[in-house]
C-alpha positions in Angstrom: -7.0 -61.5 18.2 -3.6 -62.9 20.4 -0.9 -60.3 20.6 2.2 -60.3 18.4 5.5 -59.2 19.8 6.6 -56.3 17.8 9.8 -56.2 15.5 9.8 -52.7 15.8 7.8 -50.3 17.9 7.8 -46.3 17.9 6.1 -44.6 20.9 5.6 -41.2 21.3 7.6 -39.5 18.5 7.5 -35.9 18.3 9.7 -33.8 15.8 9.6 -30.0 15.4 11.3 -28.0 12.9 11.5 -24.2 14.4 7.5 -23.7 15.4 6.3 -26.3 13.0 5.0 -29.5 15.0 6.1 -32.2 12.5 5.1 -35.1 14.4 3.2 -35.2 17.3 3.2 -38.1 19.9 3.2 -40.9 17.2 3.5 -44.4 17.7 3.4 -47.3 15.4 4.3 -51.2 15.9 5.4 -53.3 12.9 5.5 -57.2 13.6 7.5 -59.9 11.9 6.6 -60.4 8.1 3.9 -58.2 7.9 3.1 -55.2 5.4 1.8 -51.8 7.2 1.0 -49.1 5.6 1.7 -45.4 6.5 -0.7 -43.0 4.7 -2.0 -39.7 4.9 -2.3 -36.4 2.8 0.6 -34.7 1.7 2.9 -32.8 4.3 1.3 -35.2 6.8 4.6 -36.1 8.2 5.2 -39.6 6.6 8.6 -38.6 5.3 9.4 -37.1 8.6 8.7 -40.5 10.1 11.0 -42.4 7.5 13.4 -39.7 8.2 13.4 -40.2 12.1 13.7 -44.1 11.6 16.6 -43.4 9.1 18.6 -41.2 11.4 18.1 -38.3 8.9 16.6 -36.1 11.7 16.7 -36.4 14.9 13.4 -36.5 17.4 12.8 -34.3 20.0 10.9 -37.0 22.2 10.1 -40.8 21.4 11.2 -44.5 22.0 12.6 -46.7 19.4 12.6 -50.7 20.1 13.8 -53.3 18.1 12.6 -56.9 19.3 11.2 -55.2 22.5 14.6 -54.1 23.1 15.1 -49.9 23.8 17.4 -48.5 22.0 19.0 -45.0 20.9 17.3 -43.6 17.6 19.5 -45.0 14.9 22.2 -43.1 12.9 22.5 -43.6 9.1 25.3 -45.7 9.3 23.8 -48.0 12.0 20.8 -49.0 9.9 22.4 -51.8 8.0 23.6 -53.5 11.5 20.3 -52.7 12.7 18.7 -54.7 9.7 16.6 -51.8 8.3 17.0 -50.7 4.7 15.2 -48.0 3.0 14.3 -46.9 -0.6 14.0 -43.3 -1.4 11.1 -41.5 -3.5 12.1 -41.7 -7.2 15.1 -44.0 -7.4 18.4 -42.3 -6.3 20.3 -44.6 -8.8 23.7 -43.9 -10.4 22.6 -43.2 -14.1 26.0 -44.0 -15.6 26.8 -47.4 -13.8 25.5 -50.5 -14.5 22.3 -52.0 -12.6 24.8 -54.9 -11.0 27.0 -51.7 -9.8 24.0 -49.9 -8.2 23.1 -53.0 -6.2 26.6 -53.4 -4.9 27.2 -49.8 -3.8 23.6 -50.3 -1.8 26.0 -52.5 0.6 28.1 -49.9 1.3 28.3 -46.7 3.3 30.3 -45.1 0.7 29.6 -43.0 -2.3 30.3 -43.6 -6.0 34.1 -42.8 -6.5 35.1 -44.5 -9.6 35.6 -48.2 -9.8 33.2 -50.6 -7.6 36.5 -52.0 -5.7 38.0 -48.6 -5.0 34.5 -47.4 -4.1 33.9 -50.0 -1.7 37.5 -50.9 -0.5 37.2 -54.6 -1.1 39.6 -57.1 -1.9 39.1 -59.7 -4.8 37.1 -62.2 -2.4 35.2 -59.7 -0.8 33.9 -58.5 -4.5 32.8 -61.9 -5.4 30.9 -62.4 -2.2 29.2 -59.0 -3.0 28.8 -59.5 -6.5 26.8 -62.8 -5.3 24.7 -61.0 -2.9 23.8 -58.1 -5.5 22.6 -60.9 -8.1 20.8 -62.6 -5.5 18.9 -59.4 -4.6 18.4 -58.6 -8.3 16.7 -62.2 -8.7 14.1 -61.4 -6.0 12.8 -58.3 -7.7 13.2 -60.6 -11.2 16.0 -58.2 -12.8 19.5 -60.5 -12.7 19.1 -60.6 -16.5 19.7 -57.1 -16.8 22.6 -56.7 -14.3 25.4 -55.7 -17.0 22.9 -52.8 -18.3 23.3 -49.0 -17.5 20.7 -47.7 -15.5 20.4 -45.0 -17.7 19.1 -47.3 -20.7 16.3 -49.0 -18.8 12.8 -47.2 -18.3 11.3 -45.9 -15.2 9.4 -48.8 -13.7 12.4 -51.1 -14.0 14.7 -48.5 -11.9 12.0 -48.6 -9.3 12.8 -52.4 -8.9 16.6 -51.7 -9.0 16.1 -49.5 -6.3 14.4 -52.1 -4.0 17.1 -54.3 -5.0 19.8 -52.0 -3.6 18.1 -52.3 -0.5 17.5 -55.9 -0.3 21.4 -56.6 -0.7 21.9 -55.8 3.1 19.6 -58.7 3.6 17.4 -56.3 5.8 14.8 -57.7 8.6 13.1 -54.5 8.2 12.3 -52.7 4.4 11.0 -49.1 4.3 9.5 -48.6 1.0 9.0 -44.8 0.3 6.4 -44.6 -2.4 7.2 -47.6 -4.5 4.4 -47.4 -6.8 5.0 -43.3 -7.4 5.2 -42.5 -10.8 4.0 -46.1 -11.9 1.3 -47.2 -14.8 -1.6 -49.6 -13.7 0.0 -52.7 -15.0 3.4 -51.8 -13.1 1.5 -51.2 -9.9 -0.3 -54.4 -10.2 3.0 -56.2 -10.5 5.0 -54.2 -7.8 1.7 -55.2 -5.6 2.9 -59.1 -6.2 6.3 -58.1 -5.5 5.6 -56.6 -2.2 3.6 -59.2 -1.0 6.8 -61.4 -2.0 9.1 -59.5 -0.3 7.1 -60.0 3.3 7.9 -63.7 3.3 11.2 -62.8 4.5 10.9 -59.4 5.9 8.9 -56.9 7.3 7.7 -53.8 5.4 6.7 -50.5 6.0 5.9 -48.4 3.3 4.6 -44.8 2.6 2.1 -44.8 -0.4 -0.3 -42.5 -1.9 -2.2 -44.8 -4.1 -4.9 -46.5 -1.8 -5.3 -49.3 -4.1 -1.9 -50.0 -3.4 -2.1 -49.9 0.4 -5.4 -51.6 0.5 -4.0 -54.5 -1.6 -0.5 -55.3 0.3 -1.3 -54.0 3.7 -2.5 -55.8 6.5 -2.8 -52.5 8.7 -2.6 -48.7 8.1 -1.9 -45.8 10.0 -2.9 -42.5 9.1 -1.2 -39.4 9.7 -2.9 -35.8 9.1 -0.9 -32.7 10.3 1.5 -34.9 12.2 -0.7 -36.7 14.4 -2.0 -40.4 13.8 -5.7 -40.1 13.4 -6.4 -43.8 13.1 -4.9 -47.2 12.8 -6.0 -50.7 12.6 -7.0 -53.1 9.7 -6.6 -51.9 6.5 -10.7 -52.3 5.6 -11.7 -50.8 9.1 -9.4 -47.7 8.5 -10.4 -47.1 4.8 -14.2 -46.6 6.2 -13.1 -44.2 9.4 -14.8 -40.8 9.2 -11.9 -39.3 10.1 -9.8 -40.6 7.5 -12.4 -39.8 4.8 -12.6 -36.3 6.0 -8.7 -36.1 5.9 -8.4 -37.0 2.5 -11.6 -34.8 1.3 -9.8 -31.8 2.9 -12.9 -31.4 5.3 -12.9 -31.2 9.2 -13.5 -33.8 11.5 -14.5 -34.2 15.1 
C-alpha cells in the first residue's frame, strides 16, 4: 500500500494529571478525506486526546503537525483558523434558541448574549452571509427545513444532527466527532453512519465512539487506547480481531 501524506499527525503525546498518566506516548495520523476511529474502554484517554487537540488541556510532551508542518499545540480560539472543528458528548446546544441561531453561534468564539447580531458583533451584510453558511451546514445534515424551530421542541436524535451542523458551519478540514451515536437507537445510528460517510467526501473525520457497529461501518482505520496507551492500530477488521483489543474490552489481562 502506498504511503499517504498525513493531514493531521500527532506523535509522542503524553498528558498527566497529578500522578495519573492519562496519555503516554500516543501517536496518530489522519489522512485527507478518511474516517478514523479512536476507541477503547471507559477511562482509556479518548476524551483527553480530543481535549489536547482542542486546546482544552496542555500536553506534557508530544508533537502536533498539520499538512506535515510542525505547529504549537492549538488554543481553543485557534481551531477555526487551523480548519479543525469538534462536537461534544451530548449536544451542548442552547435550548431556547432556534436551530439556525445555534448553528450561527457555532461560527463564533462568543457565547450566547442576547440577539445573534449582538452576540456575534455582526453588521447586516455579515449576518446575511453567516445565515447562508449556517443554512448550507444544515442542508448537509438534512435539517434546513427546521431552521426556525426552537431546539427544545426537537427530539434528541435531531439535536445530534444540529450539533454536527454547528461544527460544519466553520467549513473544517478536520472534524472531531465525540460519540456521535451516543444515545441513539438502531435506526438513528444507521442514519448517522450514512451521514458520517457523506461528510468524509469533504473533510477528514476523527471520531470517538463506543458503538463498535458504528466504527466498523464507517472507519477505514482504528486506534485503540487502553490505560492511556495505544495497544493496537490499523485497518478496522484487523484491529477488531487483535487479541489485545479483545482483552481490553473484555476486561482481562493481555500480553
